[in-house]
C-alpha positions as CSV (number, residue, x, y, z in Angstrom):
1,X,-9.2,12.0,-14.4
2,X,-10.5,14.0,-11.5
3,X,-8.5,16.0,-9.0
4,X,-8.8,14.9,-5.4
5,X,-6.5,17.4,-3.6
6,X,-3.3,19.4,-3.9
7,X,-0.4,18.5,-1.7
8,X,2.6,20.8,-1.0
9,X,5.7,19.0,-2.2
10,X,9.3,19.5,-1.0
11,X,10.8,22.9,-1.3
12,X,11.5,23.8,-4.9
13,X,9.8,20.8,-6.4
14,X,6.3,22.3,-7.1
15,X,2.9,21.0,-6.2
16,X,1.9,17.4,-6.1
17,X,-1.7,16.7,-7.1
18,X,-3.5,13.5,-6.0
19,X,-5.8,12.0,-8.6
20,X,-8.2,9.0,-8.6
21,X,-7.1,6.7,-11.4
22,X,-9.7,4.7,-13.3
23,X,-8.8,1.2,-14.4
24,X,-8.2,2.6,-17.9
25,X,-6.0,5.4,-16.6
26,X,-4.0,2.9,-14.4
27,X,-3.4,0.7,-17.4
28,X,-2.3,3.6,-19.5
29,X,0.1,4.8,-16.9
30,X,1.3,1.5,-15.6
31,X,4.8,1.9,-16.8
32,X,5.1,5.2,-14.9
33,X,3.6,3.8,-11.8
34,X,5.9,0.8,-11.8
35,X,8.9,3.0,-12.3
36,X,8.1,4.8,-9.1
37,X,7.7,1.4,-7.4
38,X,11.1,0.1,-8.6
39,X,12.8,3.4,-7.6
40,X,11.2,3.7,-4.2
41,X,11.9,0.0,-3.3
42,X,15.5,0.1,-4.7
43,X,14.8,-2.9,-6.9
44,X,16.9,-3.8,-9.9
45,X,15.9,-2.9,-13.5
46,X,13.5,-5.4,-15.0
47,X,11.5,-5.9,-11.8
48,X,8.8,-3.8,-13.3
49,X,8.4,-6.3,-16.2
50,X,7.8,-9.1,-13.6
51,X,5.3,-7.1,-11.6
52,X,3.3,-5.6,-14.5
53,X,1.0,-8.6,-15.1
54,X,0.2,-8.9,-11.4
55,X,-0.7,-5.2,-11.1
56,X,-2.9,-5.5,-14.2
57,X,-4.7,-8.5,-12.7
58,X,-5.3,-6.7,-9.5
59,X,-7.2,-4.0,-11.3
60,X,-9.9,-6.6,-12.0
61,X,-10.5,-7.4,-8.3
62,X,-13.6,-6.3,-6.4
63,X,-13.2,-3.0,-4.6
64,X,-10.0,-2.0,-6.5
65,X,-9.1,1.7,-6.2
66,X,-5.9,3.6,-7.1
67,X,-4.7,7.1,-6.4
68,X,-1.7,8.7,-8.1
69,X,0.4,11.6,-7.0
70,X,1.3,13.7,-10.0
71,X,3.9,16.5,-10.4
72,X,3.8,18.3,-13.7
73,X,1.7,15.4,-15.0
74,X,4.3,12.9,-14.1
75,X,3.5,10.1,-11.6
76,X,5.6,10.5,-8.4
77,X,3.5,8.4,-6.1
78,X,1.1,5.5,-6.4
79,X,-1.2,3.6,-4.1
80,X,-3.9,1.1,-4.7
81,X,-6.0,-1.4,-2.7
82,X,-8.8,-3.8,-3.2
83,X,-11.2,-5.9,-1.1
84,X,-9.6,-8.9,0.6
85,X,-11.1,-12.3,-0.1
86,X,-10.5,-15.9,1.1
87,X,-9.7,-17.0,-2.4
88,X,-6.7,-14.7,-2.7
89,X,-3.2,-15.9,-2.2
90,X,-2.2,-13.2,0.2
91,X,-5.3,-13.9,2.3
92,X,-4.5,-17.6,2.5
93,X,-0.8,-16.9,3.4
94,X,-1.8,-14.5,6.2
95,X,-4.5,-16.8,7.6
96,X,-2.1,-19.7,7.8
97,X,0.6,-17.5,9.3
98,X,-1.9,-16.3,12.0
99,X,-2.8,-19.8,12.9
100,X,0.9,-20.9,13.2
101,X,1.5,-17.8,15.3
102,X,-1.1,-18.9,17.8
103,X,-4.3,-17.1,16.6
104,X,-7.3,-19.3,17.1
105,X,-9.2,-20.0,13.9
106,X,-12.1,-18.0,15.1
107,X,-10.0,-14.9,15.9
108,X,-8.2,-15.2,12.6
109,X,-11.4,-15.5,10.6
110,X,-12.8,-12.5,12.4
111,X,-9.9,-10.3,11.4
112,X,-10.0,-11.5,7.9
113,X,-13.7,-11.4,7.5
114,X,-14.1,-7.9,6.2
115,X,-11.0,-6.0,5.2
116,X,-9.4,-4.0,2.4
117,X,-5.9,-4.9,1.5
118,X,-3.5,-1.9,1.1
119,X,-1.5,-3.6,-1.7
120,X,1.0,-0.9,-2.8
121,X,2.0,2.5,-1.6
122,X,5.1,4.1,-3.0
123,X,6.5,7.6,-3.3
124,X,9.5,8.6,-5.5
125,X,12.6,9.4,-3.5
126,X,12.7,13.0,-4.9
127,X,9.5,14.0,-3.3
128,X,9.7,11.9,-0.1
129,X,9.4,13.7,3.2
130,X,6.7,16.1,2.1
131,X,3.6,14.3,3.3
132,X,2.7,12.7,0.0
133,X,2.6,9.2,1.4
134,X,0.3,10.1,4.2
135,X,-2.1,11.8,2.0
136,X,-2.1,9.0,-0.5
137,X,-3.0,6.7,2.4
138,X,-5.8,8.9,3.7
139,X,-7.3,9.5,0.2
140,X,-7.1,5.9,-0.9
141,X,-8.9,4.6,2.2
142,X,-11.5,7.4,2.6
143,X,-15.1,6.1,2.4
144,X,-14.2,2.4,2.4
145,X,-17.0,0.2,3.6
146,X,-14.8,-2.5,5.0
147,X,-14.3,-2.9,8.8
148,X,-10.5,-2.8,8.7
149,X,-7.4,-2.4,6.5
150,X,-4.5,-4.8,6.4
151,X,-1.1,-4.6,4.7
152,X,2.3,-6.2,4.7
153,X,5.6,-4.3,4.8
154,X,9.2,-5.5,5.0
155,X,10.7,-5.7,8.5
156,X,13.4,-3.1,9.2
157,X,15.6,-2.6,12.2
158,X,13.8,-0.8,15.0
159,X,11.0,0.0,12.6
160,X,13.2,2.9,11.4
161,X,11.8,4.0,8.1
162,X,9.1,6.3,6.8
163,X,6.7,3.5,6.1
164,X,6.8,2.2,9.7
165,X,6.5,5.7,11.2
166,X,3.5,6.5,9.0
167,X,1.7,3.3,9.9
168,X,2.4,3.6,13.6
169,X,1.1,7.2,13.6
170,X,-2.0,6.1,11.7
171,X,-2.7,3.5,14.4
172,X,-1.7,0.3,12.7
173,X,-0.9,-2.6,15.1
174,X,0.8,-5.9,14.7
175,X,-1.0,-8.9,13.2
176,X,2.1,-10.9,12.4
177,X,5.8,-10.1,12.8
178,X,8.9,-11.6,11.1
179,X,6.5,-13.6,8.7
180,X,7.9,-15.1,5.5
181,X,5.6,-15.5,2.5
182,X,6.0,-18.5,0.4
183,X,8.7,-17.9,-2.2
184,X,10.2,-14.8,-0.5
185,X,13.0,-15.1,2.1
186,X,12.5,-11.6,3.5
187,X,10.8,-11.2,6.8
188,X,7.6,-9.1,6.6
189,X,5.2,-7.6,9.2
190,X,1.5,-7.8,8.6
191,X,-0.2,-4.7,10.2
192,X,-3.8,-3.7,10.5
193,X,-6.2,-1.2,12.0
194,X,-9.9,-0.5,12.1
195,X,-11.5,1.9,9.6
196,X,-12.0,4.8,9.2
197,X,-8.5,6.2,9.5
198,X,-7.9,9.3,11.6
199,X,-8.5,12.6,9.9
200,X,-5.6,14.6,8.4
201,X,-5.6,16.9,11.5
202,X,-4.7,14.0,13.8
203,X,-2.4,11.1,13.3
204,X,-1.9,10.7,9.6
205,X,0.3,13.8,8.8
206,X,3.7,14.8,7.7
207,X,5.4,11.8,6.2
208,X,5.8,9.8,3.1
209,X,6.4,6.1,2.6
210,X,7.2,3.2,0.5
211,X,5.7,-0.2,1.1
212,X,4.5,-3.3,-0.7
213,X,2.6,-6.4,-0.1
214,X,4.1,-9.6,-1.5
215,X,2.1,-11.8,-3.9
216,X,2.4,-15.2,-5.5
217,X,4.8,-15.4,-8.5
218,X,3.4,-14.4,-11.9
219,X,4.6,-16.3,-14.8
């Protein structure tokens, strides 16, 4: 496990270290990572058991990369992504939603032709507000070969949460708004931007976030 960078955490909570996680390390620490996800999203106990098979399957996808934020060797933040592909459920859902929203097939296919999907990005509540999320975002997407990054995040009133503030500062713009994925009644926004991201000295600074993309049910 190799150290990427050291990030100052909130006052009195010590340093948070960002680490690239190999597939083996991600599987070994999946329970920890899912606990952060459940805590950050405010989901009920047991949600992690439902999501574990899906996260494990994602590790096998082309272009997968994960970065963990560790404090005293405990995961307090997790982010991962992989290369988007037309055979994936999320891709098909977004493509169909774009067409229903008035995108021409040509424009939709152009946006979806070469992208990395930012699948999960979560920071434990106890270390939020210290820039951990923004650094996870920047580290995770550094050096990607894809033309753009896409993600989906729950709609919130007036875009008033840390996730939305982070993404807007990082230059993400609307692809779809108030979109509902099959099997999920919540409205989501699909956001995207060209790569590379701004450097740390510019837009992506000073916040932390929790977000998730939705995915087809795992049984």
